[in-house]
Structures are given as C-alpha cells and as structure tokens.
C-alpha positions in Angstrom: 24.9 18.0 4.3 22.0 17.2 1.8 23.1 16.3 -1.6 19.4 15.9 -3.0 18.2 17.9 -5.9 19.5 18.3 -9.6 22.0 15.9 -10.7 23.2 15.0 -14.4 22.1 11.6 -15.7 24.1 9.8 -18.4 22.5 6.9 -19.9 23.8 4.4 -22.5 21.9 1.5 -23.9 24.5 -1.8 -23.9 22.3 -3.4 -26.6 22.2 -0.6 -29.4 24.6 1.9 -28.1 22.4 4.5 -27.7 23.5 7.1 -25.2 22.5 10.8 -24.1 22.4 12.9 -21.2 19.3 14.4 -19.0 18.7 16.5 -15.8 17.6 14.2 -12.9 16.1 14.4 -9.6 17.4 13.0 -6.4 15.6 11.2 -5.0 14.3 9.8 -8.0 14.3 6.9 -10.7 15.4 7.0 -14.1 11.7 6.3 -15.6 10.3 9.7 -14.2 13.5 11.5 -15.2 13.1 10.2 -18.9 9.4 11.1 -18.6 9.9 14.7 -17.4 12.4 15.2 -20.1 10.5 13.9 -23.0 11.9 10.6 -23.5 9.0 8.6 -22.2 5.2 9.4 -22.0 4.5 11.6 -19.7 1.8 9.8 -17.8 3.6 6.2 -17.6 0.5 4.7 -15.9 -2.0 5.5 -18.4 -3.1 2.7 -21.1 0.1 0.5 -21.8 2.6 3.6 -21.5 4.6 1.8 -18.7 5.8 -1.2 -21.1 7.6 1.8 -22.9 10.1 1.6 -20.4 10.9 -2.0 -20.7 13.7 -1.0 -22.9 15.7 0.7 -20.0 16.3 -2.4 -18.8 19.5 -2.7 -20.7 20.7 0.5 -19.9 23.7 1.8 -17.7 23.2 4.9 -15.9 25.5 7.4 -14.4 24.6 10.5 -12.0 26.9 13.4 -11.6 26.9 15.8 -8.8 29.3 18.7 -8.0 29.1 20.2 -4.5 31.1 21.9 -2.0 32.8 20.9 1.4 32.5 23.0 4.5 35.7 22.1 5.5 38.1 20.1 3.2 40.2 18.7 6.2 37.7 16.9 8.1 36.4 12.9 7.4 32.9 12.7 6.4 30.4 9.9 5.9 29.0 9.6 2.4 25.4 8.2 3.2 23.1 6.8 0.1 19.7 5.7 1.9 18.9 3.7 -1.3 20.2 3.1 -4.6 18.9 0.9 -7.2 20.7 -1.1 -7.6 24.2 -2.5 -8.8 26.5 0.2 -8.4 30.0 2.0 -8.2 30.7 5.3 -6.5 33.5 7.8 -7.4 34.6 10.9 -5.8 37.1 13.3 -7.4 37.9 10.5 -9.9 38.9 7.8 -7.1 36.5 4.8 -6.8 35.4 4.8 -3.2 33.4 1.8 -3.2 30.3 -0.4 -4.5 26.8 -1.6 -3.6 24.4 -4.5 -4.9 21.5 -4.0 -2.6 18.5 -1.4 -3.2 17.0 -2.2 0.0 19.5 -1.0 2.8 21.6 2.3 3.0 25.2 2.5 2.0 28.0 4.5 4.1 31.5 5.5 2.6 34.1 7.0 4.6 35.7 9.9 2.9 38.4 12.7 3.4 40.5 15.2 1.5 37.6 16.8 -0.1 37.9 19.8 -2.0 36.7 23.5 -0.7 35.0 23.7 -4.0 34.1 21.5 -6.9 34.2 18.0 -5.7 32.9 15.6 -8.3 30.7 12.7 -7.2 29.7 10.1 -9.7 27.5 7.0 -9.2 27.7 4.6 -12.1 24.6 2.0 -12.0 24.6 -1.3 -14.2 22.0 -2.8 -16.0 20.2 -5.2 -13.7 19.1 -7.3 -16.7 22.8 -8.1 -17.5 23.5 -8.6 -13.7 21.1 -11.2 -13.7 22.2 -12.4 -17.1 25.6 -13.0 -15.9 24.5 -15.4 -13.0 24.3 -19.1 -12.9 20.9 -20.8 -11.9 20.3 -24.2 -10.3 17.1 -25.8 -10.5 15.8 -24.6 -7.3 16.2 -20.9 -8.4 14.7 -21.3 -11.9 11.5 -22.4 -10.7 9.1 -20.1 -11.1 6.6 -20.4 -8.3 3.7 -18.3 -8.3 4.9 -15.6 -10.3 6.4 -16.5 -13.9 8.8 -13.4 -13.9 10.2 -14.1 -10.8 13.5 -16.5 -11.9 16.0 -13.6 -12.3 14.9 -11.6 -9.1 16.5 -14.1 -6.8 20.3 -13.0 -7.5 20.0 -9.3 -6.9 18.6 -7.8 -3.6 16.0 -5.3 -4.8 12.2 -5.1 -4.2 10.5 -8.2 -5.6 7.5 -6.6 -7.0 9.6 -4.6 -9.3 9.7 -7.8 -11.8 5.7 -7.7 -12.2 3.3 -9.1 -9.3 -0.5 -9.8 -9.7 -0.5 -6.2 -7.8 2.0 -4.3 -9.2 3.6 -3.8 -12.9 7.0 -4.8 -14.2 9.1 -1.7 -13.2 12.8 -3.0 -13.1 14.1 0.6 -12.6 17.4 2.1 -11.5 18.2 5.4 -9.7 19.1 7.0 -6.6 15.6 6.6 -5.0 16.3 7.7 -1.3 18.4 10.7 0.0 22.2 11.5 0.0 23.7 13.3 2.5 27.4 14.3 3.9 28.1 13.7 7.6 31.3 14.8 9.3 32.8 12.3 11.3 32.9 13.3 14.8 35.6 12.4 17.1 33.2 10.6 19.7 30.0 9.0 18.5 27.4 6.6 19.5 27.3 3.7 16.8 24.7 1.8 18.7 22.3 3.0 21.4 19.3 1.0 22.0 16.7 0.7 25.0 14.7 -2.3 25.5 12.0 -3.5 28.1 13.4 -6.3 30.0 10.0 -6.8 32.4 7.6 -5.0 33.9 6.9 -5.7 37.5 3.9 -6.2 39.4 4.1 -2.8 41.4 3.9 -1.2 38.1 7.6 -0.5 37.5 9.7 -1.7 34.5 13.3 -2.8 34.2 15.0 -1.2 31.2 17.9 -2.7 29.1 20.4 -0.3 28.0 22.8 -1.2 25.1 25.4 1.2 23.7 28.6 1.3 21.5 31.0 4.1 20.8 33.0 4.4 17.6 36.6 3.0 17.9 38.0 6.4 18.2 36.6 6.7 21.8 39.3 4.8 23.7 37.1 4.1 27.0 39.2 2.6 29.9 38.6 1.8 33.1 40.5 4.9 34.5 39.3 7.2 31.5 36.3 8.7 33.8 33.8 8.3 31.2 30.3 8.1 32.3 27.1 7.3 30.0 23.9 9.5 31.4 20.6 8.5 30.4 17.2 10.3 30.8 13.6 9.8 29.5 10.3 11.5 30.2 6.7 10.7 29.3 4.4 13.1 30.6 4.7 12.7 34.7 6.9 9.6 34.3 10.5 10.0 34.3 13.7 8.2 34.6 17.6 8.9 34.9 20.5 6.8 35.3 24.2 7.2 35.1 26.7 4.3 34.5 30.2 4.4 34.9 32.0 3.0 31.6 34.9 0.7 31.3 35.1 -0.1 27.6 33.5 1.4 24.5 30.5 -1.3 24.4 28.3 -2.7 26.7 24.9 -2.9 28.6 23.4 -2.0 32.0 19.7 -2.0 33.5 17.6 0.9 34.7 14.4 1.0 36.5 11.5 3.1 35.9 8.9 3.4 38.6 5.4 3.8 37.7 5.9 3.2 33.9 3.7 4.6 31.6 3.2 1.8 29.1 2.7 1.3 25.3 -0.3 -0.4 24.2 -2.0 -1.0 20.9 -4.6 0.9 19.6 -8.1 -0.3 21.2 -6.1 -1.6 24.4 -4.9 1.7 26.0 -2.7 4.8 25.1 0.6 4.0 23.3 2.8 6.0 26.0 6.2 7.2 24.3 9.4 8.2 26.2 11.8 10.9 24.7 14.9 9.5 26.0 18.5 11.5 25.8 21.7 9.9 26.1 24.8 11.6 26.9 28.9 10.2 27.0 30.3 12.6 29.9 33.8 12.9 31.2 33.9 15.4 34.0 31.7 18.7 32.6 32.1 17.9 29.2 29.5 16.1 27.0 31.3 14.7 24.3 28.3 12.4 22.1 24.6 12.4 22.3 21.9 10.3 21.1 18.1 10.5 21.2 15.2 8.4 20.6 11.8 7.9 21.5 10.7 4.5 22.9 7.9 2.6 24.4 7.9 0.5 27.7 6.3 -2.8 26.7 6.3 -6.5 26.8 5.7 -8.1 23.3 5.3 -11.9 22.7 4.0 -14.1 19.9 2.1 -17.1 21.4 2.9 -19.7 18.8 2.0 -23.2 18.7 2.0 -25.5 15.6 -1.0 -27.3 14.4 -4.1 -26.4 12.8 -5.7 -25.9 16.3 -2.5 -24.6 17.8 -2.3 -20.8 19.2 -1.0 -17.6 17.2 -1.7 -14.5 19.2 0.2 -11.2 20.2 0.4 -10.7 23.8 1.5 -7.3 24.9 1.9 -6.2 28.6 0.8 -9.6 29.5 -2.6 -9.2 27.6 -3.8 -11.1 24.4 -4.6 -8.8 21.6 -7.1 -9.1 18.8 -5.4 -8.2 15.7 -7.4 -6.0 13.2 -5.1 -4.9 10.3 -4.2 -4.9 7.0 -1.2 -5.9 4.7 1.1 -2.8 3.6 2.2 -3.2 0.0 4.3 -0.9 -2.3 3.2 2.8 -2.4 4.2 3.0 -6.1 6.4 1.2 -8.7 8.7 4.0 -8.5 10.0 4.1 -4.8 11.3 7.6 -4.9 7.8 8.8 -4.6 6.9 7.0 -1.9 7.4 9.9 0.5 4.6 12.0 -1.3 2.2 9.3 -0.8 3.4 8.3 2.6 1.4 10.7 4.9 -2.1 10.2 3.1 -1.9 6.3 3.4 -0.7 6.2 6.8 -4.0 8.5 7.6 -6.2 5.8 6.2 -4.3 3.2 8.0 -5.2 4.8 11.2 -8.6 6.1 10.1 -9.9 2.6 8.8 -9.5 1.3 12.4 -6.4 -0.8 12.2 -4.2 -1.6 15.2 -2.0 -4.1 13.3 0.0 -3.9 9.8 1.8 -6.8 7.9 4.6 -4.9 5.7 4.7 -7.6 3.1 8.0 -9.2 2.1 7.9 -8.2 -1.7 8.3 -4.5 -0.7 11.2 -2.5 0.2 11.6 -1.5 3.9 9.7 1.1 5.0 10.8 4.3 6.4 11.5 5.8 9.8 8.5 7.9 9.5 6.4 5.1 8.6 7.4 3.4 12.0 7.2 6.6 14.2 3.7 6.9 13.1 2.6 3.6 14.2 4.4 4.2 17.5 2.4 7.3 17.9 -0.8 5.5 17.0 -0.2 2.5 18.6 -0.2 0.1 15.4 1.2 -3.0 15.7 3.7 -3.8 12.8 4.7 -7.4 11.5 7.7 -7.0 9.3 8.5 -9.3 6.9 12.2 -9.5 5.6 12.3 -8.9 1.8 11.7 -12.3 0.2 8.9 -13.4 -1.1 7.5 -16.5 -3.4 10.7 -17.8 -4.8 13.7 -19.8 -3.9 17.0 -18.0 -3.4 20.6 -18.8 -3.8 22.4 -20.0 -0.7 26.0 -19.7 -2.0 28.4 -17.8 0.6 28.4 -14.4 -1.1 24.5 -14.4 -1.1 24.1 -15.1 2.4 26.7 -12.8 3.3 24.9 -10.2 1.4 21.5 -11.3 3.2 23.3 -11.1 6.9 24.6 -7.4 6.3 21.1 -6.5 4.9 19.3 -8.2 8.0 21.6 -6.3 10.5 21.5 -3.0 8.7 17.5 -3.4 8.8 17.2 -4.6 12.4 19.5 -2.0 13.7 17.4 0.7 12.1 14.0 -0.4 13.2 14.5 -2.3 16.5 13.9 0.8 18.6 10.3 1.1 17.5 7.8 -0.2 20.2 5.2 -0.8 17.4 7.4 -3.6 15.6 6.2 -6.7 17.4 7.2 -9.4 14.9 10.2 -10.3 12.5 9.2 -12.8 9.7 11.5 -14.4 7.6 9.6 -14.2 4.2 6.3 -14.5 2.8 5.0 -17.9 1.6 8.5 -19.7 1.1 7.7 -22.4 3.3 4.4 -23.0 1.2 6.8 -22.7 -1.9 9.3 -25.3 -0.6 6.4 -27.6 0.2 4.7 -27.4 -3.3 8.3 -28.1 -4.9 9.1 -31.2 -2.4 11.6 -29.6 -0.3 11.6 -29.5 3.4 11.3 -25.9 4.6 13.4 -26.2 7.4 16.5 -26.9 5.2 16.0 -23.1 4.0 19.4 -21.8 5.1 18.2 -17.9 5.0 15.1 -18.2 7.3 16.1 -21.0 9.6 19.8 -19.9 10.1 20.8 -16.6 8.6 17.8 -14.1 9.6 16.9 -16.3 12.5 20.3 -15.8 14.0 20.6 -12.0 13.2 17.4 -11.6 15.0 18.9 -13.5 17.9 22.0 -11.4 18.0 20.6 -7.9 17.2 17.0 -8.3 18.6 16.8 -11.1 20.8 13.6 -9.7 23.0 11.6 -9.8 19.7 9.6 -12.7 18.3 10.8 -14.0 15.0 8.7 -16.4 12.4 10.6 -18.2 9.8 8.0 -17.8 7.6 4.4 -16.5 6.7 2.6 -19.2 6.8 5.0 -21.2 8.8 5.2 -25.1 7.9 7.8 -27.0 9.9 9.3 -30.4 8.7 6.9 -31.8 11.6 3.9 -30.8 9.5 2.7 -32.1 6.2 1.5 -28.9 4.5 -2.3 -29.4 3.9 -5.3 -27.3 4.6 -5.6 -26.7 8.3 -2.2 -27.4 9.2 -1.1 -24.2 10.5 -2.8 -21.9 12.9 -1.7 -18.9 10.7 -2.6 -18.8 7.0 -3.1 -17.1 3.8 -7.0 -17.6 2.8 -7.3 -17.3 -0.9 -10.0 -19.1 -2.2 -12.1 -19.6 -5.6 -13.7 -16.2 -5.3 -17.2 -17.7 -6.6 -19.1 -17.1 -3.0 -17.5 -15.3 0.2 -19.7 -17.3 2.5 -18.8 -20.7 0.9 -17.8 -23.7 3.1 -14.1 -22.6 2.4 -14.1 -19.3 3.7 -16.8 -20.1 6.4 -15.3 -22.7 7.9 -11.4 -22.4 7.3 -9.4 -23.4 10.2 -6.9 -20.7 11.0 -6.6 -19.3 14.5 -5.0 -16.2 12.8 -5.6 -15.0 9.0 -2.6 -12.9 7.9 -3.8 -12.8 4.1 -7.2 -12.8 2.9 -8.9 -10.5 0.0 -11.6 -10.0 -2.5 -11.4 -8.0 -5.6 -13.3 -4.5 -6.2 -13.4 -2.6 -9.3 -12.6 1.1 -9.2 -14.9 3.8 -9.9 -15.6 4.8 -13.4 -14.2 8.1 -12.4 -10.6 6.7 -11.7 -10.9 4.2 -14.4 -11.0 6.8 -16.8 -7.4 8.2 -15.6 -5.7 5.1 -16.9 -7.8 3.1 -19.3 -8.6 4.8 -22.6 -12.1 5.7 -23.2 -12.4 3.4 -26.4 -11.7 0.4 -24.3 -13.3 1.3 -21.0 -16.4 -1.1 -21.6 -14.6 -4.1 -23.3 -12.6 -5.6 -20.1 -10.5 -7.4 -22.7 -8.0 -5.2 -24.1 -4.2 -4.9 -23.4 -4.9 -2.0 -21.3 -7.4 -3.8 -18.8 -5.2 -6.9 -18.7 -2.1 -5.0 -17.7 -3.7 -3.2 -15.0 -5.4 -6.4 -13.7 -2.5 -9.0 -13.7 0.6 -7.9 -15.2 3.1 -10.5 -14.4 0.7 -13.0 -15.6 -0.4 -11.4 -18.8 -3.9 -13.1 -18.4 -7.5 -11.9 -17.9 -7.5 -13.5 -14.5 -8.3 -10.9 -12.2 -11.2 -9.4 -14.4 -12.6 -13.0 -14.7 -12.6 -13.1 -11.0 -14.3 -9.9 -10.8 -17.0 -11.1 -13.2 -17.2 -14.4 -11.5 -17.9 -12.6 -8.1 -20.7 -10.4 -9.3 -22.2 -13.0 -11.1 -22.6 -15.1 -8.4 -24.1 -12.3 -5.8 -26.1 -10.7 -8.5 -27.0 -13.6 -11.0 -25.1 -11.9 -13.7 -22.2 -9.2 -14.1 -23.3 -6.0 -15.4 -22.1 -5.2 -19.0 -21.9 -1.3 -18.5 -18.9 -0.2 -16.8 -20.4 1.8 -14.2 -22.6 -0.5 -13.3 -20.2 -3.2 -13.1 -18.0 -1.2 -10.8 -21.0 -0.4 -8.5 -21.5 -4.1 -8.4 -18.0 -5.2 -7.8 -17.8 -2.8 -5.0 -20.9 -4.3 -3.2 -19.6 -7.6 -3.4 -16.1 -6.7 -2.3 -17.6 -4.7 0.8 -19.7 -7.6 1.8 -16.8 -9.8 1.6 -14.5 -8.1 3.9 -17.5 -7.4 6.3 -17.9 -11.4 6.5 -14.4 -12.2 6.6 -13.7 -9.6 9.3 -17.1 -10.5 11.4 -16.6 -14.3 11.1 -13.3 -13.8 12.7 -14.2 -11.7 15.5 -17.3 -13.4 16.5 -15.6 -16.9 16.9 -13.8 -17.0 20.6 -11.3 -19.0 19.0 -9.8 -16.6 16.7 -6.9 -14.3 17.3 -6.5 -11.8 14.6 -7.4 -10.8 10.8 -4.7 -8.8 8.5 -6.7 -8.6 5.1 -5.4 -7.9 1.7 -5.0 -4.8 1.3 -5.6 -1.2 1.8 -4.1 0.9 -1.2 -3.0 0.4 -4.6 0.4 1.2 -5.5 -0.6 2.0 -9.1 -3.7 2.2 -11.0 -5.5 -1.1 -11.4 -8.3 -3.7 -10.2 -7.4 -5.4 -7.3 -8.2 -6.1 -3.9 -7.3 -2.7 -2.5 -10.2 -0.9 -0.8 -8.6 2.3 -1.7 -7.6 2.9 -5.4 -4.3 4.6 -6.4 -6.0 8.1 -6.6 -7.0 7.5 -2.9 -10.5 7.5 -4.0 -12.3 5.1 -1.3 -14.5 2.0 -2.6 -17.4 0.8 -0.9 -15.5 -1.6 1.1 -13.5 1.1 3.1 -16.7 2.4 5.2 -17.8 -1.1 5.9 -14.3 -2.4 7.5 -14.3 0.8 9.1 -17.3 -0.1 11.1 -16.4 -3.9 11.2 -13.2 -2.8 13.0 -14.4 -0.9 15.9 -13.2 -2.1 19.2 -16.9 -2.8 20.4 -19.2 -4.3 17.9 -22.3 -6.0 17.5 -22.4 -8.3 14.6 -24.7 -11.2 13.3 -23.1 -14.9 12.8 -24.9 -17.4 10.8 -24.7 -20.9 12.7 -24.4 -24.1 11.0 -28.3 -24.5 10.8 -28.5 -21.0 8.9 -29.7 -19.1 11.7 -28.7 -15.5 12.5 -27.2 -15.3 15.9 -26.3 -12.0 17.3 -22.8 -11.3 19.1 -21.3 -8.3 21.0 -17.3 -8.4 20.6 -15.6 -6.3 22.8 -12.1 -6.3 21.6 -10.6 -3.7 23.7 -9.0 -3.3 27.2 -12.0 -1.9 29.2 -15.6 -3.2 29.9 -18.3 -2.1 27.7 -22.1 -1.6 28.4 -24.9 -0.8 25.5 -28.2 -0.7 24.8 -28.7 -2.3 21.2 -31.7 -2.4 18.8 -32.1 -4.7 15.6 -34.6 -3.5 13.0 -35.4 -4.2 9.1 -33.8 -1.4 6.9 -36.8 -1.2 4.6 -40.0 -1.7 6.9 -38.3 -0.4 10.2 -39.9 -3.6 11.9 -37.7 -4.2 15.2 -36.8 -7.5 15.7 -35.2 -7.4 18.9 -34.0 -5.0 21.7 -31.7 -5.5 24.6 -29.0 -4.6 27.0 -25.2 -6.0 26.7 -22.3 -5.8 29.3 -19.0 -7.4 28.0 -15.7 -7.3 29.6 -12.5 -6.4 28.1 -11.5 -9.1 25.2 -15.0 -10.9 25.7 -17.4 -12.0 23.2 -21.0 -12.4 24.2 -23.9 -14.6 22.8 -26.6 -12.1 22.5 -29.8 -13.7 21.1 -30.8 -15.7 17.9 -33.0 -14.0 15.4 -34.5 -16.7 13.5 -34.0 -18.4 10.3 -33.1 -15.8 7.7 -31.7 -17.8 5.1 -34.4 -17.3 2.6 -35.4 -13.9 3.5 -33.6 -11.2 1.4 -33.3 -8.0 3.7 -31.0 -5.5 5.4 -30.7 -5.6 9.2 -29.8 -2.5 11.0 -28.0 -2.7 14.3 -27.6 0.0 16.5 -26.0 0.3 20.0 -25.4 3.1 22.4 -23.8 3.5 26.0 -20.1 3.7 26.8 -19.5 2.7 23.2 -22.0 3.8 20.5 -22.2 2.7 16.9 -24.3 0.9 14.0 -23.7 -2.1 11.9 -25.9 -3.9 9.1 -26.3 -7.6 7.9 -27.9 -8.5 4.8 -29.6 -12.0 5.2 -30.7 -14.4 2.4 -28.7 -16.3 -0.3 -27.7 -15.3 -3.7 -28.8 -14.1 -6.2 -29.7 -10.7 -5.1 -31.3 -7.6 -7.0 -28.7 -5.1 -7.6 -31.3 -2.3 -6.7 -31.9 -3.7 -3.6 -28.3 -3.1 -2.7 -28.0 0.2 -4.3 -31.1 1.2 -1.8 -29.6 -0.3 0.9 -26.2 0.9 0.7 -27.6 4.5 -0.1 -29.1 4.4 3.2 -25.9 3.4 5.1 -24.3 6.3 3.2 -27.0 8.5 4.8 -26.9 6.7 8.0 -23.0 7.8 8.1 -23.9 11.3 7.2 -26.3 11.8 10.0 -23.6 10.6 12.6 -24.7 7.1 12.8 -28.7 7.9 13.3 -31.4 6.1 11.2 
C-alpha cells in the first residue's frame, strides 16, 4: 500500500516559538512545501532566495497522515525509503521507532492496525540542535576543504547539504522518498543474491546462489523444501534445484554457453531475468526475482605513482571513459523527476563508467538498472567526503548498519564494479598529519562490511588511496584527483600529471546568457561580483573563487576576459571545451593510462561550475566535444615534448577497427596527410608526425571512415588566440555535426 501523496505538516521554530501547519507532499522537502504555501519564495533558486530557507534549520517538523488498512489482523512492514533526518515514528499514538540516517531506508514491523482511520506521525527534529548537542574533538572540528563541514560529521546525511563548492547550503528536512505498507508474508526471502564465481574456458559460467528466508520459515532436513532457480537471456538459459536443510545457505549452479555482461564499447551488456521459488511439494511458498549479469570484475591496483590502476572485466582491461555523478538537486525529493533526462545524457555523451561521488545520497535502483542495461560501470563511494568523522561505538554502529543496507540493495547490479570507502579522506588525514591507515571507518568497518556482504567486489579504502607506506606527494598514487591552477589546461601540471587513472579533473564553463537570466537578476548580470553571483559560484566559501577562475581561464586563452556577459559566457565555454578535450585525449593517446572520470556532467542547481550541462539541461560547448572525444575509436593529436603534433589512433573497444583518415586545415582546406590504419582491440597506434605547429594558430579537422567513422578537431599554436577565430571554428564544428560528420 502506497502512503505517498498529501500529508499534514506541522512546524515549530525552537528559537522563536513560531508555529503553524500546511499541506505537504510525500515524497517532499519542507522548503518546497513552504514555498508552495507562500511561506518562502516560489523560486528558491533565483537570486539569493535560498538563503531565506536558512531560518528553517532551527525548526522541528511533524508529518501526519491518516490511512485505512486492508486487513487489520495482519502484520505489516511500514517502510520509509528516506527520511531527513532525525525522526521518531508514531502509529495510533504508540511510538514504533526512530531513525537518525537520511541515506537509507527504515522498516518498522507493525500490527493491530485499524480497518479505518489509522494515524501515522513522523516527528523530525532540527538537525541544527542535534549537531549542537554533540561534543567535538579536535579531529572533527577541523574544517578541511569546506568551512561549513564541522557539524556534518555527527549526523548521517548527505554532506553537500551543508554547502559545497558545487551545491548551496540546504540543510533540509522531510520525507524525501516513498512510504509504503507491505503485508508480512508467512514465507519470504530476506536475501537472494547471485554472483559470478568464475567463467570457464569453454564459455560456461559457475554462479554462486545465496539465499536466506525469514525466521518463520522453519526449514529442516525432513521438511521437503526445495529452492528452484531459473534464468534466461535470449537463447541462453539455466535451471537448478537445491534441496534445503536450513533457512540460509549457498550453492553453485552452472550456465552453459553463458552470455556475458560487458561494459559499453567492449561488448553487449547481457542481462539474465532470474526467478527463484521456494517449493514444497507442488506448492510455491515464496518467490524472488532479479536481473543479473554474468561477468567477472577486478580492480588491478598496485601502489605507487607508476603502479597499476585498471578495471578488468571478464579478463579484459577496460579503458574507463566516465564522469562524476553529483547531486541532482539540493532537495532530493526532486531527484526522481530529473533522473531520466540526466541518465540519457550519461549514455549519450559516451560514458562507459560513472563515479557516484561520496558527498551525495546513494542513487536509486532505477539509476543502477539503467547502468546495467547500457553497460556503464559504476564506481560507488560510500557517503563520506572531505571531513574527519567520529569513531565512537555508536557512530561506527550507525555506519555499519548503513553500509550493510546499501551493499545488500545494490550488490546484485553487474554494473557496480567498485566500492570506495570515501572521497578524499586519505588526503585530508595526510594534510592533518594523521596516518590514513588509522581511519577506523574506511580501513575496518566498511572493508569488513564489503567482505561480509559482497566479497567478490573490489574495495578501495579512499579516493585517492594513500597508505601508511606512501608519503602523500605529487605522483605518489596511480589514481588521483587532478586539480590545478586553471591558468592554462596544457600547462606542465596537467600535461605531465603522473596518474595512471584520473578520477577527478575539471574546468569551469559559464552558463549561457539565457540560463543565467533565470537565476541572476537582470540588474546584476553584467557585474560578476554581486551576492547572487557569489552564491551561485561557490556558496560554502562565500568568496569569488569560481568567478575569478573563470575570468583567469578566459584571459589566459584570449588575452583578456570579455566584459559583456554574452561574450564572456561564449569565451568561457570555448575554454572549457578545449580543456576537457585535452584532458581526455591526453589520457587516451598515452598507452600507460587506464581511464579518466572527469568532473562533471550536470549541475544540481543553477550555478557557474565545471558541469558541461547546466541545471536547466542546456548543453555547453564542451558537451559535443567530449562526446566526440569519448568515441570508442578516435583519431587525435598529441603534442610531444618538442611541441610537434603527432597523430594517434586509439581503439578503446573490444573489436579490431580499420579506417581511412584525412587531416586538413579548417580554413584553407589544405590536406596535411592521408592514410589508413588498422587498430586491434585496445590498441593505440602512432600514425605520423604532422610537424612543428606550436607557432601556427589554426584548426585541424580529422575525418575517418571505415568500420568506424567520425571526425575530430585540434587547435594548434599557443595562447593568446583571437576569440573571433574560435567563433568561426566552432560554428564550423556545429555545421559538420549537423551534416552528419561531413565537411
């Protein structure tokens, strides 16, 4: 029974005593309900309007709902998929439980419901006062990257909500995910999980089946219980039956001629529809269903700057082309309506990997279903980021419960290839002088949770990972977050960064004038220094950092940052597009590199940022450039140490590719070279040196056709460039794209 819809919301400010009641929506957040009731501005993202919601941080809220029960004699599970954050639950006047974690579901067993008029209340306490009542040691008081992080560590909620460089402060409250009532069955699966044990040389696969039934299912050796498991994927199918002696256990089954799940670019992401039945005689007592993929997944990791960091799927090394997945909204009840178009972008831009960043909430099953179906590998951070956390028994117990819930919910997805303990906590600990190996959460609690509940999946303690055997310094880790001065994207720092795998790297790009007018007041648009600009640039810092960096980047490439907003936005987007192109292609043309996960795809609120698609789903210039740079077969230019332009063919796919290519000048149409290339699966082929083009400012066009066809570009020379040249060149790129890749 779905309990979503209209609830009554009561509020009271502990500080002033102000109180009232309004109608609210579930799923929902109190700010959006207050805005709908006229108590906050209708558009919280316009100007500085969101700051008016700060006053709600000292409020307590109570949600109330009346409902009827189908069968008052039955037992039910009352399931809250997400409540933000510290709540007590009451049913018909009786307290049934509490929760202190926004990030996972909470389930309460209830009975003796009324046929009519059950009363459900959820009382949510102010997170400010919850944090204010905690004690803080020196470690948890340190502000690290983000000044507002100190209070975030005591209560388990999304880190970004206290303010981040990519998100506003939105310390919300609410029942932000669905609520439902499920009748308790006499016999029921509590766990059903299938995982690939190994794939044999003859193409068959051995699968491990894990199962657990509720305690009411008293399975004994003489009980006659059988577990039947069937699965199918096209022409491939399997069926197995196992006699049961207890309510929990494990057995193996064999799949002949198994269809394998592959990441995008390397094969089809085959998925099996699986049904499990608990059978006694002719009676089916309980069922479970899932979709799974048969594949092996490894993280090849070797410590040290020259060490290995690579995903290997089904025994094959995969070059990861991906993006960081960041919050879809400050108010996560809105995530659902933004998810589908966001996922379409993820697939369309050519990603075969996505990193779910640790400052966010855990994504929905729909997100992982999509990645399963499209062959997009998922790197999942646990929800810890850029801070130092308590390690007392109560907090560690909360973390352990959270991790087990998240692991059990997500482990059945073949797209999930890595658990990471956190985002940048090893770096934080090194910066503070602590040994990162002393982190109880990442080194013990989370590691053991993965071991106990998902032992066949790789675990990385932190991103980037730094052990006590390493001294944190540039080049010490094969996997790094690469953030430089943003003066020039081809500088020494970016060009020669030593990581084998880059899991964060970005460059700012201003939104279009049309989008900016939706959140910056018209009278402030041209200034770049107003409160609205600062708020939508770097909220948690309260400074002009991002505005300054955008100006700096444009000035370096074009000699001067344009004053007029429309011109500034255009120049900024050209810089961003060329930066991402360089980052991706510099990694792909280097045979020692294993992947790049750039920052980031989509804004979670209207802002000036590194995202290549703004909050309103308007694509920046970088989007199409990245899309071309992430094609599985790519011909690209790499500048060598002597400034000469060298042409490479990169085949980051699972099949051999043959093509004929041509390189020409975009303005004069002079042909610089022609040739043919044959590149095996995963091969990078050096084609030819085009010459010393450092002092020549022109755009080269690269076309190829064959088993794979496409085009690319490369802008030669060194800054400063004439912005008029970029306008002309990018107009030509748009025209070629519209003509289906033809000049």
